[in-house]
C-alpha positions in Angstrom: 185.0 139.3 87.4 182.7 137.5 84.9 183.3 135.4 81.9 183.5 137.3 78.6 181.0 136.3 75.9 183.7 134.6 73.9 184.5 132.3 76.9 180.8 131.6 77.5 180.5 130.6 73.8 183.5 128.3 74.0 182.0 126.6 77.1 178.8 126.1 75.2 180.8 124.6 72.3 182.5 122.1 74.7 179.1 121.2 76.2 177.8 120.4 72.7 180.8 118.2 72.1 180.1 116.3 75.4 176.4 116.0 74.5 177.3 114.5 71.1 178.9 111.6 72.9 175.9 110.7 75.0 172.7 108.9 73.7 170.3 109.8 76.5 167.7 107.4 75.2 169.9 104.5 76.2 169.6 105.8 79.8 165.8 105.4 79.7 166.1 101.8 78.5 168.7 100.9 81.1 166.7 102.5 83.9 163.6 100.4 82.9 165.8 97.3 82.8 167.1 98.0 86.3 163.6 98.5 87.5 162.1 95.3 86.0 165.1 92.9 86.3 167.3 93.9 89.2 165.3 95.1 92.2 163.3 92.0 93.0 165.6 91.5 94.7 168.9 93.3 94.2 171.7 90.9 95.4 175.2 91.4 96.7 177.4 88.3 97.0 174.3 86.2 96.5 172.2 87.7 99.4 169.2 89.9 98.8 170.1 93.5 100.0 167.2 95.4 98.4 163.8 93.9 97.7 160.2 95.0 97.4 157.6 94.9 100.2 154.6 93.6 98.5 154.1 94.4 94.8 156.8 96.5 93.2 155.1 99.6 91.7 155.6 103.1 90.5 152.5 105.2 91.2 151.2 108.5 90.0 148.9 110.9 91.9 147.3 114.0 90.5 148.5 117.1 92.4 145.0 118.4 93.2 143.8 114.9 94.3 146.9 114.6 96.5 146.4 117.9 98.2 142.7 117.2 98.9 143.3 113.6 99.9 142.2 112.6 103.4 145.2 112.5 105.7 145.2 109.6 108.1 147.2 111.5 110.8 145.6 114.7 112.0 148.4 115.7 114.5 152.0 115.1 113.4 155.3 115.8 115.1 158.7 116.5 113.7 162.2 116.5 115.3 165.4 118.0 114.0 168.8 119.3 115.2 170.8 122.2 113.8 174.4 123.0 114.4 176.8 125.9 114.6 179.2 123.9 112.4 182.7 122.8 113.5 184.9 125.6 114.7 188.6 125.4 115.6 190.2 127.7 118.2 193.8 128.7 118.7 194.0 126.9 122.0 193.7 123.6 120.1 190.0 123.0 120.8 187.6 122.0 117.9 183.9 122.0 118.8 180.4 122.1 117.5 177.1 123.0 119.0 173.9 121.2 118.2 170.4 122.3 119.2 167.5 119.8 118.9 163.8 120.6 118.9 160.5 118.9 118.4 157.6 120.6 116.6 153.9 119.8 116.3 151.3 120.4 113.6 149.0 122.0 114.7 151.4 124.0 116.8 152.2 123.2 120.5 154.0 126.3 121.8 154.9 124.7 125.1 156.6 121.8 123.2 158.3 124.2 120.9 160.0 125.9 123.9 161.9 122.7 124.8 165.5 122.3 123.6 168.4 119.8 123.8 171.8 121.5 123.5 175.0 119.5 123.1 178.5 120.9 122.7 181.0 118.3 121.3 184.7 119.0 121.9 187.8 117.6 120.3 191.1 118.1 122.1 194.5 116.4 122.4 195.0 117.9 125.9 195.1 114.9 128.3 194.2 117.2 131.2 191.0 118.5 129.7 188.2 118.3 132.2 185.1 120.6 131.8 183.6 122.0 135.0 180.1 120.6 134.3 178.6 117.2 134.9 179.4 114.6 132.3 175.7 113.7 131.6 172.6 115.6 130.7 171.5 118.4 133.0 168.3 120.4 133.0 168.0 124.2 132.6 165.3 126.8 131.6 163.0 125.8 134.4 163.4 122.2 133.6 162.2 122.5 130.0 165.5 121.9 128.3 168.7 119.8 128.7 172.4 120.5 128.0 175.6 118.5 127.9 179.3 118.7 127.0 180.8 115.6 125.3 184.4 115.0 124.5 184.8 113.1 121.2 187.5 110.5 120.3 190.8 112.0 119.2 191.6 112.2 115.5 193.3 115.3 114.2 192.3 114.4 110.6 188.6 113.8 111.4 188.1 116.3 114.3 185.6 118.4 112.3 183.6 115.3 111.2 183.4 113.7 114.6 182.3 116.8 116.5 179.7 117.6 113.9 178.1 114.1 113.3 178.1 113.1 117.0 176.5 116.5 117.9 173.8 116.2 115.4 172.9 112.6 116.0 173.1 112.6 119.8 171.1 115.8 120.2 168.3 114.7 117.9 168.0 111.2 119.2 168.1 112.3 122.9 165.5 114.9 122.3 163.2 112.5 120.4 163.4 109.9 123.1 162.7 112.5 125.9 159.6 113.7 124.1 158.3 110.5 122.6 155.4 110.4 125.0 153.8 113.5 123.5 153.5 111.9 120.1 150.1 110.2 119.7 149.8 109.7 115.9 153.0 110.1 113.8 156.6 111.2 114.4 158.7 112.4 111.4 162.4 112.6 111.8 164.1 115.3 109.7 166.6 112.9 108.0 167.1 109.2 107.9 165.7 106.7 110.4 169.2 105.9 111.8 172.4 107.9 111.9 173.8 106.7 108.6 176.9 108.9 108.6 178.0 107.3 111.9 177.1 103.9 110.7 179.2 104.5 107.5 182.3 105.1 109.7 182.5 101.3 109.9 183.6 101.2 106.2 185.9 104.2 106.2 189.4 105.1 107.4 190.9 103.0 110.2 190.4 105.8 112.8 186.7 106.1 111.9 186.3 102.3 111.8 187.5 102.2 115.4 185.2 105.1 116.4 182.2 103.3 114.8 182.5 100.7 117.5 183.1 103.1 120.3 180.8 104.2 123.1 179.9 107.6 121.6 178.5 106.0 118.3 177.0 103.2 120.3 175.1 105.7 122.5 173.7 107.4 119.4 172.7 104.1 117.8 171.2 103.0 121.1 169.0 106.1 121.2 167.5 105.4 117.8 167.1 101.7 118.6 165.2 102.5 121.8 163.2 105.1 120.0 162.0 102.5 117.5 161.2 100.1 120.4 159.2 102.8 122.2 157.1 103.6 119.1 156.5 100.0 118.3 155.4 99.3 121.8 153.0 102.3 121.7 151.9 101.3 118.1 152.6 104.9 116.9 154.6 105.0 113.6 157.7 107.0 113.0 159.3 107.8 109.6 162.4 109.5 108.4 162.0 112.2 105.7 165.3 112.6 103.8 165.3 115.9 101.9 168.6 115.3 100.2 169.2 111.6 99.6 172.9 110.9 98.8 173.2 107.1 98.8 174.9 105.4 95.9 174.5 101.9 97.3 172.1 100.6 94.6 174.1 102.0 91.7 177.4 100.7 93.2 175.9 97.2 93.7 174.6 97.2 90.2 178.1 98.0 89.0 179.6 95.2 91.1 177.1 92.9 89.5 178.3 93.9 86.0 175.6 96.4 85.2 177.5 99.6 84.3 175.2 102.6 85.1 175.6 106.2 84.0 174.1 107.7 87.1 176.3 109.2 89.8 174.1 108.0 92.7 170.7 106.4 93.5 168.9 109.7 93.5 169.7 110.2 89.8 168.6 106.7 89.0 165.2 106.9 90.8 164.6 110.4 89.5 165.0 109.0 86.0 162.5 106.2 86.8 159.9 108.6 88.3 160.1 111.6 85.9 157.4 111.7 83.3 158.0 113.5 80.0 155.8 114.4 77.1 157.2 115.9 73.8 160.5 116.5 75.5 159.1 118.4 78.5 158.7 117.3 82.1 155.1 116.8 83.1 154.3 118.6 86.4 150.7 117.8 87.0 151.2 114.9 89.4 153.6 113.4 92.0 155.2 110.1 91.3 156.5 107.6 93.9 157.6 104.1 94.3 156.3 101.3 96.5 158.3 100.4 99.6 161.5 98.3 99.6 163.5 96.7 102.4 167.2 97.7 102.5 169.8 95.5 104.1 173.1 96.6 102.6 175.6 99.5 102.8 174.8 101.9 105.6 171.6 99.9 106.4 173.5 96.6 106.9 174.3 97.2 110.6 170.6 97.6 111.4 169.5 94.5 109.4 168.6 91.3 111.0 172.1 90.0 110.1 173.9 93.1 111.3 175.3 93.8 114.8 173.6 97.2 115.4 177.0 98.4 116.5 176.8 96.2 119.6 173.5 97.6 120.8 171.0 95.1 122.3 167.8 94.8 120.3 164.8 93.9 122.4 162.5 93.1 119.5 162.8 90.6 116.6 165.9 91.9 114.8 163.9 92.1 111.5 161.7 94.8 113.1 164.5 97.3 113.0 165.3 96.8 109.3 165.2 99.9 107.1 162.4 100.2 104.5 162.2 103.0 102.1 160.1 104.6 99.3 161.1 107.4 96.8 158.9 110.4 96.2 159.4 112.7 93.2 158.1 116.3 92.9 158.3 117.4 89.3 157.5 121.0 90.1 160.9 121.4 91.8 162.6 118.4 90.2 163.4 117.1 93.7 163.5 113.5 94.9 162.7 112.7 98.6 163.3 109.5 100.4 160.9 108.1 103.0 162.3 105.6 105.6 160.5 103.6 108.3 161.3 100.5 110.3 160.0 97.2 109.0 158.0 96.8 112.2 155.5 99.3 110.8 155.7 98.9 107.0 155.4 95.1 107.0 151.7 95.9 107.5 150.2 96.9 104.1 147.6 99.2 105.6 150.2 101.1 107.7 152.6 101.7 104.8 149.6 102.9 102.6 148.6 105.3 105.3 152.2 106.6 105.7 152.5 107.0 101.9 149.2 108.9 101.6 150.1 111.2 104.4 153.5 112.2 103.1 152.5 112.4 99.5 149.6 114.7 100.4 151.8 117.0 102.5 154.5 117.2 99.9 151.9 118.0 97.2 150.5 120.8 99.4 153.8 122.4 100.3 156.2 121.6 97.5 158.5 120.4 100.2 158.8 118.6 103.5 155.8 118.0 105.8 154.8 120.9 108.1 156.1 119.4 111.3 159.5 118.8 109.8 159.7 122.3 108.4 158.7 123.7 111.8 161.3 121.6 113.7 163.9 122.7 111.2 163.1 126.4 111.8 163.1 126.0 115.6 166.3 124.0 115.8 168.2 126.0 113.2 171.1 128.2 114.3 171.2 131.3 112.1 174.3 133.1 110.8 174.1 135.9 113.4 173.6 133.4 116.2 176.7 131.4 115.0 178.8 134.6 115.0 177.5 135.4 118.5 178.3 131.9 119.8 181.8 132.1 118.4 182.4 135.4 120.2 181.1 133.9 123.4 183.6 130.9 123.0 186.4 133.3 122.3 185.7 135.3 125.4 185.4 132.2 127.6 188.5 130.5 126.1 190.5 133.7 125.9 191.5 132.3 122.5 190.4 133.4 119.0 188.9 130.9 116.5 191.0 129.9 113.6 190.0 132.2 110.7 190.5 131.4 107.1 190.3 133.7 104.1 186.8 132.4 103.5 185.8 134.1 106.8 187.1 137.3 105.5 185.4 137.0 102.1 182.1 135.8 103.5 181.6 137.2 107.0 178.7 135.9 108.9 177.5 139.4 109.8 
C-alpha cells in the first residue's frame, strides 16, 4: 500500500517546518572552523589523537586529469571476505560462513582460484566437538584452506561474534598466506585493522571480555604480522573503506565543547570536500584531504600507546599507527576513506604515490579500485548460494534454521 497524495503533501509540509529551523549556512562556517582550528591536532584529555602528516590540505583534481594520470603501481592486489550472514538453527547452533579471496589487476586466474573458508559456530552445548581438526587444513588440491572455529559464548551477541570473527579471521589469514605474491601494492577491502573487534573493548561487559580473548587476539595478530611482512618487503598496503562509519572526530569535538550538527565523521568531511556553485554540486573534479594520524577511538589499541590487544609488535610501535585520508567523489556523492600504517605514510613520496594511485582509480571507475572490486566479486556469497548452504546445514544437522517472517516476505530464491 502506498501513501495517498494528501499524506505525501503533509510529509512535505512537515519537512518544510524542519527546514525552517535550520540555517545551513552556519554548518559551512562551523565545518571551516573545525578544519582550520581543531584538527592540528585534535586533542582528547590533552593528548593529540588526530593530527596531520605534513601540511594539512584539501586538494582538487580534475576528473580527466585524474583518470589519465600516471599510476605508480602497475600491478595491484585486493583481498576481501564475504559471508553467508549469521544463521540460527533449531538445535541451538548459531553460525556464519566466511569466504576470503585475493584478486589481481591485471587478472591472475590461478590466484583467483584460491579460497579461505571459515565456519564460526556459537553453541552453549558443553559437549560440542566438531569431527575436524581445530586448525587450518588444505583442500582443492592444496589451493584452499578451511576451518571450524567455536566462538565465545554470549547469547545476546552470538550473531555479532560469529559474523565479525568469521570476516576478520578469514580475510587476515588469506592475506597472510598470499602476501608473497604481492609485489607492488595490496589493497584491503575495508579498514587496515579489524575495527569492529577492536571496538568490543569499549562495549558491553561480555564484548569487553571477548576483546581480550584469544579469538580476537588471533585476528589482530594476523593484521599485525601482515603489516610487518609488508614493511619488511617494502611493499605498501592500504585499506579502502567504502562506507566509513566512524564518529570519533565529531564525538571528540563535542566532548571538547564544540557542538556539531553532523551525525558522524563522514558527514563532516563530505561537507568539507563538497564544492558548490550557485547552489549546485560541482562534479568535474575529485576532492581529497592530506593524510592524518589517528590514535583515538577504535585506532587507540594500535597506537604506540595502545596494547594491540596483547599482541607482540616486532617493529617500532609507531609503525603500526593508523593514518588516513578522505576522498570524495561528487558524481555519486560518496566519501571513501583510505588507511595505511604510519610505517609507509611517514614517507612523503610514498603517501603521494598511494594518493595518486587511488584517486586515479576512483576517478576512472566511480568506485573502488579494480583489485578490490574483483576480490569483492570473487569472495561474495550470493543469495542463491546462501540458500543452498542453509539447506546443506539443515540436512547435516537434521535441524531447520530458525525462520522469521522476514524469510517468508523476502525469500532468498
